[in-house]
N, C-alpha and C positions, 0 to 999 in steps of 0.2 A: 250954426253948425255947417261945416263944409260938406260937399257931396261925398268926399272920401270918408269923413267921419260918420256920415249917415250910413254909408255902405258897410263900414266896419261894425257899427251898431247892429245893423241888419244881420250881418254874418254871425256875430256873437249871440244874438237872440235866437237864431234858428239852428245853429250848429254848435251844440254845447262843448265839444272838444276844443274849439277855437278859443274859448275863454281862458284856457290855460297856456296858450302859446306866447302871450305877450307881444303879439305882432302889431305893427302899425302900417297903415297905408300912407305912404309918404308923398308920392308925386304921381300925377297922371297927366298924360297928354295922349292924343290919338295914337294908338298903336303901342303904347308903352305904359307900364305901371311899375312903380318901385315900392317895395315893402321892406321892412326891417323886423328882426326878431332877436331878442337877447338870448344868450347862451343859458343863463341860469335856469329858467323853467323848461329848457329843452335838452338838458344834459343827460348823458348816459353813464353807465358804470365805468367808463374810461375817462370821463371828464371832458368828452368832446360832444359835439352837437349830435343828438340822437337821429339816426337815419329815418325813423318814423316821423319825427317832427319835420325833417327836411321834406319828405314826401308830402306831408300834409300841407306845409306852407307853399310848396310849389304848385300843388293841385289847387289850393285855395287861391293863389295868385292868378292862375290861368282862368279860374272861374270868375274872379273879380274883374279881370280885364275883359273877358267875354261879356259879362253883365254890363260893364260900362260902355263897351262898344255897341252892344245891342240897344241899350237904353238911350244912346245918343241918336238912334234912328226911329225907335218906336217907344211907346210909353212904358210898357211893362213886359219883361221877358222871363222865361223859364230857361235855366241853363243847366246842362248836365255834362259831365266829362264822358266822352265816348271812347277814347283810347289814349294811351300814354306810354311813354318809354322814359325811364329814369336811369341815369348812370351816376354812381358815386365815384368821384375821382380823387378826393383827398380828404383826410380828417379835418374837421373844423374845430378849433379850440377857442373860438371867440364868438362875438355876436355876428349875426348873418344879415347880409343885404341881398335882396332878391330882385332881379330885373326880369320882367315878363314883356315879351315883344310879339307883335303880329305885324307882318310885312304890309306895306302899302298895297301890293297886288292882292294879297289874301283878303285884306279889309275891303277892297273894292268889290271883289266877287261876293264876299260875305254880305255887304250892304245891299247889293243888287238882289241877291236871293232872299234875304230877310224881308225886304220891302215888297218884293214881287210874290213870293211864295209863303211868307209868314214863318219860315224856318230856314236855318242855314248852319253850316259848320264854320268854325273859326279855328285855324291852326295857330298855335303859339309855340314859342321857344322861351324857356326860362333858365336862368342861371342863378346859382346861389354862391355867393362869395363871402369870405371872411374879411375882417378889418384890414388884413394885410393884402387884400386883393386876390388872394389865391382862390382859384375856382374849385369849389368843393363838390358841386353836383350840377348836372345838366339835365333838363327835362324838356321833352317834346310831347305835345298833346293836341288833341282835337276836341273841341267842345261843340255840342249841339245847342243851338239857341232857337227858341220858339217864341214868337210874338203871342202874348196872351190876350190881345184884343179880340172881342167876339167875332169880328169879320176877317181875322188874319189868316185863316186857312184857305186862302185863294191859291189854286194851283193852275198854272197855264200849261 
């Protein structure tokens, strides 16, 4: 089972809502995560992608990227969303593709702080597109990541 499959299983086993979204973690590289989700389980009364599902998937994607970034530096992390801003830009009448990004500069500061202090913030930007490439929503957030190792609460 791949690292992304393991993370998806972990998400679905601990966050019941996510079991109904039909999401898949498709690709990961440092600073980027790609997810997909079908329209069918996420449709609203207008036949378009439900805004609540978009918010959930974007929040989940940011959490997943923050987790992957943190666990590339330390063994186990706790991640929480600290603040976010979401804009809905266009209705989506097809399956969704979500791209979550963290800049190299933000990741450098994040890595230094997480390894030195045992906790850090990671800023992400995420976009949700339809199959036609139209941008349906844009999400910006900050996630707090904490090293769960017993000796990780070192503050200088």
